C-alpha positions as CSV (number, residue, x, y, z in Angstrom):
1,M,33.7,221.1,227.5
2,T,36.2,222.7,224.9
3,E,36.9,219.1,223.5
4,F,33.3,219.5,222.9
5,F,33.3,223.1,221.0
6,G,36.4,221.8,219.0
7,S,34.7,218.4,218.0
8,V,31.4,220.3,217.0
9,W,33.7,222.9,215.1
10,W,35.7,220.5,213.4
11,L,32.9,218.2,212.4
12,L,31.5,221.3,210.8
13,V,34.7,222.5,209.0
14,S,35.1,218.8,207.6
15,L,31.7,218.3,206.6
16,G,31.3,222.2,204.6
17,I,34.9,221.8,203.4
18,L,33.2,217.7,201.8
19,V,30.0,218.7,200.8
20,T,30.6,221.9,199.3
21,F,33.5,220.2,196.8
22,H,31.1,217.0,196.2
23,E,28.4,219.3,195.2
24,F,30.2,221.5,193.3
25,G,31.4,218.5,191.2
26,H,27.6,217.8,190.1
27,Y,27.3,221.5,190.2
28,W,30.1,222.2,187.5
29,V,29.3,219.3,185.2
30,A,25.4,220.0,185.2
31,R,26.1,223.6,183.9
32,R,28.7,222.4,181.4
33,C,25.7,219.8,180.1
34,G,23.7,222.7,179.9
35,V,21.4,222.3,182.7
36,R,19.5,224.7,184.7
37,V,20.5,224.5,188.8
38,L,17.6,226.2,190.3
39,R,20.1,225.8,194.2
40,F,22.8,224.8,195.4
41,S,22.9,224.4,199.1
42,V,25.1,223.2,201.7
43,G,23.3,221.7,204.8
44,F,19.4,220.7,204.7
45,G,16.8,222.0,206.7
46,K,16.6,225.8,207.2
47,P,18.6,228.2,205.2
48,L,20.5,230.2,207.1
49,Y,22.1,232.2,204.3
50,T,20.7,232.5,200.5
51,H,22.2,234.3,197.7
52,V,20.9,234.7,194.0
53,G,23.5,234.5,191.8
54,K,23.4,236.2,188.1
55,D,23.3,232.8,186.5
56,G,19.7,232.7,188.4
57,T,20.7,229.6,190.8
58,E,20.3,229.9,194.5
59,Y,23.0,229.4,196.6
60,V,22.1,228.3,200.6
61,L,24.0,227.9,203.7
62,A,21.2,225.4,205.6
63,M,20.9,224.6,209.4
64,L,22.1,221.0,209.1
65,P,25.0,220.4,208.1
66,L,25.0,216.5,207.5
67,G,24.9,216.6,203.8
68,G,24.0,219.0,201.0
69,Y,22.1,218.9,197.1
70,V,22.3,220.6,194.5
71,K,18.8,221.0,192.7
72,M,18.3,220.9,189.2
73,L,15.3,221.7,187.0
74,D,13.8,218.4,186.1
75,E,10.1,217.6,184.4
76,R,9.3,215.0,187.0
77,E,9.6,217.2,189.7
78,T,8.1,220.3,188.1
79,E,6.0,221.5,185.7
80,V,8.4,223.1,182.6
81,A,8.3,225.8,180.2
82,P,8.3,223.7,176.3
83,A,10.8,226.9,175.5
84,D,13.1,225.4,178.9
85,R,12.1,221.8,178.1
86,H,16.0,221.5,176.9
87,L,17.3,223.0,180.4
88,S,15.8,220.0,182.5
89,F,18.1,217.3,183.8
90,N,15.6,214.4,182.6
91,A,16.0,215.7,178.9
92,K,19.5,215.0,178.5
93,T,21.2,211.6,177.3
94,V,21.8,209.2,179.5
95,W,25.5,209.5,179.4
96,Q,25.2,213.0,180.1
97,R,23.0,212.5,183.2
98,I,25.9,209.4,184.1
99,A,28.2,212.6,184.1
100,I,26.1,214.9,186.1
101,V,25.2,212.1,189.0
102,A,29.4,211.0,188.9
103,A,31.2,213.9,189.3
104,G,29.8,214.0,193.1
105,P,32.0,211.0,194.4
106,L,35.1,212.1,191.5
107,A,35.0,215.9,192.7
108,N,35.7,214.0,196.4
109,L,37.7,211.8,194.7
110,L,40.1,214.7,193.3
111,L,40.1,216.7,196.4
112,C,41.7,213.1,198.4
113,I,44.8,213.0,195.7
114,A,44.9,217.0,196.4
115,L,44.4,217.2,200.3
116,L,47.4,214.5,200.0
117,W,49.4,216.4,198.2
118,L,49.5,219.3,200.1
119,M,49.8,217.1,203.2
120,F,53.6,215.5,201.6
121,V,54.4,218.9,201.2
122,I,54.0,220.1,204.1
123,G,55.3,217.2,206.2
124,K,53.4,214.9,208.4
125,P,55.5,214.0,211.7
126,D,55.2,210.5,213.1
127,Y,56.8,208.3,215.3
128,P,58.7,205.8,214.1
129,P,56.9,202.2,214.5
130,Q,59.7,200.7,216.9
131,I,59.3,197.8,219.3
132,N,59.4,199.4,223.4
133,R,58.2,195.7,224.4
134,A,57.7,192.2,222.5
135,Q,55.3,189.4,224.6
136,G,53.0,187.1,224.5
137,L,52.6,185.5,220.3
138,A,54.8,188.2,219.0
139,A,57.5,187.0,221.4
140,S,56.9,183.9,220.7
141,V,57.8,184.4,216.6
142,G,61.1,186.5,217.9
143,F,60.1,189.9,218.0
144,Q,62.4,191.4,220.3
145,S,62.3,195.1,222.4
146,G,64.0,197.7,219.4
147,D,62.9,195.7,216.7
148,R,61.3,198.6,214.0
149,L,59.1,197.4,211.6
150,L,59.9,198.0,207.9
151,A,57.2,196.1,206.3
152,V,54.1,194.1,207.2
153,G,53.5,191.7,204.1
154,D,54.7,193.6,201.0
155,R,53.5,196.7,202.9
156,E,56.0,199.3,203.7
157,T,55.5,201.1,207.3
158,R,57.6,204.1,207.2
159,S,55.7,205.2,210.2
160,L,54.0,204.0,213.4
161,T,50.2,205.0,211.6
162,E,51.3,203.0,208.6
163,A,52.6,200.1,210.9
164,G,49.2,200.3,212.2
165,I,47.4,200.1,209.4
166,A,48.9,197.4,207.8
167,L,48.7,195.1,210.5
168,S,45.1,196.0,211.2
169,N,44.8,194.8,207.3
170,A,47.0,191.5,208.0
171,V,44.5,190.4,211.2
172,M,41.3,191.0,209.0
173,A,42.9,188.8,206.3
174,R,43.8,186.1,209.0
175,E,46.7,184.6,206.7
176,S,50.2,184.3,208.1
177,T,52.2,187.4,207.5
178,P,55.8,188.1,207.2
179,V,57.1,191.2,209.0
180,R,60.4,192.4,207.9
181,V,62.1,194.3,211.1
182,R,65.4,196.0,211.9
183,T,66.6,194.6,215.2
184,A,68.2,196.8,217.7
185,S,71.7,196.1,216.3
186,G,71.0,197.2,213.2
187,E,70.2,194.1,211.4
188,E,67.5,192.9,209.0
189,R,65.2,190.0,210.0
190,V,61.9,188.5,209.4
191,R,59.2,187.2,211.6
192,V,56.4,185.6,210.6
193,L,52.9,185.7,212.6
194,P,50.8,183.0,212.5
195,L,47.5,184.9,211.9
196,D,45.4,182.5,210.3
197,R,45.9,180.6,213.2
198,P,42.0,179.3,214.0
199,D,42.3,179.9,218.0
200,L,43.7,183.2,217.4
201,Q,41.9,186.2,219.3
202,V,42.9,189.5,218.0
203,S,40.9,192.6,217.2
204,E,41.3,194.8,214.0
205,Q,40.9,197.8,216.3
206,R,43.8,196.6,218.8
207,P,46.3,194.6,216.1
208,F,49.8,195.8,218.4
209,S,48.3,195.4,222.0
210,D,46.5,192.0,221.1
211,L,49.6,190.5,219.4
212,G,51.3,191.0,222.5
213,L,53.3,194.5,220.9
214,S,53.5,197.7,223.0
215,L,54.5,201.0,221.4
216,E,54.3,202.7,224.3
217,A,57.3,205.1,225.3
218,P,59.6,203.9,227.7
219,P,59.4,204.0,231.6
220,V,62.3,207.0,231.0
221,V,62.1,209.9,233.1
222,G,62.7,212.7,230.3
223,S,62.3,215.9,232.2
224,V,61.5,217.3,235.8
225,N,59.0,219.7,236.7
226,E,60.6,222.9,238.6
227,G,59.3,222.2,241.8
228,S,57.2,219.0,242.4
229,A,57.4,216.6,244.2
230,A,60.2,214.6,242.4
231,E,62.5,217.4,241.7
232,G,66.0,216.5,243.5
233,Q,64.8,213.0,243.5
234,L,64.7,211.7,240.0
235,L,66.6,212.8,237.0
236,P,66.2,213.0,233.4
237,G,67.2,209.5,232.3
238,D,66.2,207.3,235.0
239,R,64.5,204.1,234.2
240,I,61.7,203.7,236.9
241,T,61.0,199.4,236.9
242,A,59.0,199.5,240.4
243,V,56.6,201.5,242.0
244,G,56.0,200.1,245.5
245,D,55.8,196.5,244.5
246,Q,53.8,196.8,241.2
247,A,56.9,196.3,239.0
248,I,56.5,198.7,235.6
249,L,57.3,198.0,232.3
250,D,55.6,201.4,230.2
251,Y,55.9,204.5,231.0
252,V,51.4,204.6,230.9
253,Q,52.1,202.3,233.7
254,I,53.4,204.9,236.5
255,G,50.3,206.6,236.1
256,P,48.2,204.2,237.8
257,A,50.8,202.9,240.0
258,V,51.2,205.9,242.1
259,Q,47.4,205.9,242.4
260,V,47.2,203.0,243.7
261,A,50.5,203.0,246.1
262,A,49.7,206.5,247.2
263,R,46.0,206.3,247.9
264,N,46.7,208.0,251.5
265,G,49.4,209.7,251.1
266,Q,52.2,208.1,251.8
267,T,55.4,208.1,250.8
268,L,56.7,206.4,247.3
269,D,59.1,203.7,247.1
270,L,60.8,203.5,243.6
271,R,63.0,201.4,242.3
272,I,64.9,203.2,239.1
273,E,68.3,202.3,237.5
274,R,70.3,205.2,236.7
275,D,73.9,205.0,235.0
276,G,73.6,201.1,235.0
277,R,73.1,201.1,239.1
278,T,69.7,199.8,240.4
279,E,69.0,202.4,243.1
280,L,65.7,202.8,245.2
281,V,64.5,206.4,245.9
282,Q,61.9,207.8,247.8
283,V,59.3,210.2,246.7
284,D,56.1,212.1,248.6
285,P,53.5,212.8,245.8
286,R,51.5,215.6,245.5
287,L,47.4,216.2,245.4
288,V,46.5,217.9,242.8
289,E,43.2,218.6,240.9
290,I,42.7,217.3,237.1
291,E,40.0,218.5,235.0
292,G,37.5,217.7,238.7
293,R,39.2,214.9,239.6
294,P,42.1,215.0,242.2
295,R,45.3,212.8,241.4
296,W,48.7,212.3,243.0
297,I,51.4,213.5,241.0
298,L,55.1,212.9,240.8
299,G,55.6,216.0,238.3
300,I,57.9,213.8,235.9
301,N,57.1,213.6,231.8
302,P,58.1,210.6,229.4
303,M,61.1,210.4,227.0
304,L,59.3,210.5,223.9
305,P,61.0,209.1,220.3
306,A,61.7,211.8,218.0
307,Q,58.9,212.5,215.6
308,D,62.0,211.1,212.8
309,A,59.4,209.4,210.3
310,V,58.2,212.6,208.8
311,L,56.4,211.8,205.1
312,R,57.5,215.2,203.6
313,F,58.4,215.4,199.8
314,G,59.1,218.3,197.0
315,P,56.3,219.6,195.0
316,L,56.5,217.1,192.2
317,Q,57.5,214.1,194.1
318,A,55.0,214.4,195.9
319,V,52.3,214.2,193.0
320,P,52.9,210.5,192.3
321,E,52.9,209.8,196.4
322,A,49.7,211.0,196.5
323,L,48.5,208.9,193.8
324,S,49.9,205.9,195.4
325,Q,48.4,206.6,198.8
326,T,45.1,207.1,197.1
327,G,45.0,203.7,195.5
328,Q,46.7,201.8,198.5
329,M,43.5,203.9,200.7
330,T,40.6,202.8,198.2
331,S,41.9,199.2,198.4
332,D,41.9,199.1,201.7
333,V,38.3,200.6,202.2
334,L,36.8,198.3,199.5
335,K,38.6,195.6,201.2
336,M,37.2,196.5,204.5
337,L,33.8,196.5,202.7
338,G,34.5,193.0,201.3
339,R,34.7,191.8,204.6
340,M,32.2,193.3,206.5
341,V,29.8,192.1,204.3
342,T,31.3,188.5,204.8
343,G,31.3,189.3,208.3
344,Q,35.3,188.6,208.3
345,A,35.4,192.4,209.9
346,S,34.1,193.9,212.6
347,L,30.8,196.1,212.2
348,Q,32.2,198.2,214.8
349,N,34.3,199.7,212.1
350,I,31.3,201.3,210.8
351,S,31.4,205.2,213.0
352,G,29.0,208.0,212.9
353,P,29.3,211.8,213.5
354,I,30.1,211.5,217.2
355,T,33.2,209.5,216.0
356,I,34.1,211.2,213.4
357,A,33.5,214.6,214.9
358,R,36.4,213.3,218.0
359,V,39.0,212.2,215.0
360,A,38.6,215.7,213.3
361,N,39.8,217.4,216.8
362,G,42.4,215.1,217.8
363,S,43.8,215.2,213.9
364,A,43.7,218.9,214.1
365,S,45.2,219.2,216.8
366,L,47.8,217.0,216.2
367,G,48.9,219.8,213.1
368,P,47.8,220.7,209.7
369,A,49.3,218.0,207.9
370,W,47.8,215.4,210.2
371,F,43.8,217.2,209.7
372,L,44.5,217.0,206.0
373,S,45.3,213.5,206.3
374,F,41.9,213.1,208.3
375,L,40.3,215.0,205.8
376,A,41.7,212.6,202.6
377,I,40.3,209.5,204.0
378,L,37.2,211.3,204.7
379,S,36.2,212.4,201.6
380,L,38.0,209.0,199.7
381,S,35.1,207.5,202.2
382,L,32.2,209.9,200.9
383,C,33.1,209.0,197.2
384,I,33.5,205.2,197.7
385,M,30.3,205.3,199.7
386,N,28.3,207.1,197.5
387,L,29.2,204.9,194.1
388,L,27.6,201.9,196.1
389,P,24.9,200.9,194.0
390,I,22.3,202.0,196.6
391,P,18.9,203.7,195.6
392,V,19.0,207.3,197.1
393,L,22.9,207.4,196.7
394,D,24.4,208.5,193.1
395,G,25.6,204.8,192.7
396,G,22.1,203.8,193.0
397,H,21.2,206.6,190.3
398,L,24.1,205.5,188.2
399,L,23.0,201.8,188.2
400,Y,19.6,203.1,187.0
401,Y,21.2,204.6,183.7
402,L,23.3,201.4,183.2
403,I,20.0,199.7,183.3
404,E,18.6,202.0,181.0
405,L,21.7,201.8,178.5
406,A,21.1,198.2,178.5
407,K,17.3,197.9,178.0
408,G,16.8,201.3,175.7
409,S,14.3,202.9,177.7
410,P,14.2,204.4,181.6
411,V,13.6,202.1,184.5
412,G,9.9,202.6,185.5
413,E,8.7,204.5,187.8
414,R,7.5,201.7,190.3
415,A,10.7,200.2,190.3
416,L,11.9,203.6,191.6
417,M,10.0,204.5,194.0
418,A,10.3,200.7,195.5
419,G,14.1,201.5,194.6
420,Q,13.8,204.7,197.2
421,Y,11.9,203.1,199.8
422,V,14.6,200.3,199.9
423,G,17.3,202.8,199.7
424,L,16.1,204.9,202.8
425,V,15.3,201.5,205.0
426,F,19.2,200.4,204.6
427,L,20.1,204.0,204.9
428,A,17.9,204.8,207.9
429,G,19.6,201.2,209.4
430,L,23.2,201.4,209.0
431,M,23.2,205.7,210.4
432,G,21.6,203.7,213.2
433,L,24.4,200.9,213.7
434,A,26.9,204.1,213.4
435,F,25.3,205.8,216.0
436,Y,24.9,202.5,218.3
437,N,28.7,202.1,217.5
438,D,29.8,205.9,218.4
439,L,27.8,205.4,221.2
440,F,28.5,201.9,222.4
441,R,31.7,200.9,220.9
442,P,34.6,200.2,223.9
443,S,37.4,202.1,223.8
444,F,40.9,200.7,222.9
């Protein structure tokens, strides 16, 4: 339940920040263009808090936090006194209306840049993109244990996160991709992934495992818990190579192997490598309850690699880094949308509030830099989504205004109504798909 409430809390925090900035963009430009703003609402539905400012604007915090709106004086929605007509939205020039509508997505874009700047100044800790084990396709083209990924195609991979994004994009592009690595001996080599093979079955959601690249921690004991079953039997630095009859290649395999071998409480035979020698040790695992489930444990912890791939820059150097990162992320999102439209990318990449809440909670638990990175991605996604030429969204309104510029008169009322209907149907379908993915997407 702690994870549930944490996810809900960080979802509310994330949406609250992003929606407030988005709507403030509309509000600020509207006021500068001389439009009277009647209401500034974060959330929909029943107001939880209301404050009327000196400017006459009603500021509202509403019950449903999944969005917000800025209500302006508009003759199409309410009767406006002749003396106040110049304060209404519809009375403004088409360029002023374009500026007001575009200001919301622009605010999210600027927020994305600011968040990334702050993330780089704080420093985002990450693991190095180093291969623990290679098999399958990766091994066949030369990848080896100890290879550190330096670049995928022409995209530098300074951290494990960047390597994962770069590989995922390469998989979606379905093109033969050179990968520059530094081997365990310090040499730089280029391995070529034949991602253009028509028979290749690789998912963009799990590029490492499908390509045969394991980045899991090696099965090496980092520490032994005091008073645990393994105390006195295992030492830091021991490499576990087998639990009973099951060979162990990655640390994550140890837990499941222990559950199978110790299901009846018998003593476990562990084959280990210690100081260059192979030894056999015996351990009596202990049965404990973890999250309401009984589990056999040894009482050891993995030897994790140091988070030495920290992305940190000074305040001035962080500015071009933030701009560059924003440009790269924008390119990634647009390419992803294009590939989903053409069928090159899976529609499972569309996520809804449940997934967003889980990721928000997970990123917050990793530290402020990770949460800032998550917020930046979400803010940029909100910017791009709102600029799509779909009626109801900001991009749909911008499309109407561009048509008005071209034809010299506003779009007809019937066309507006038809567009609104189509836009609502499209958004309802998109939301349905997002919720479906949230509930039924396979766990990777």
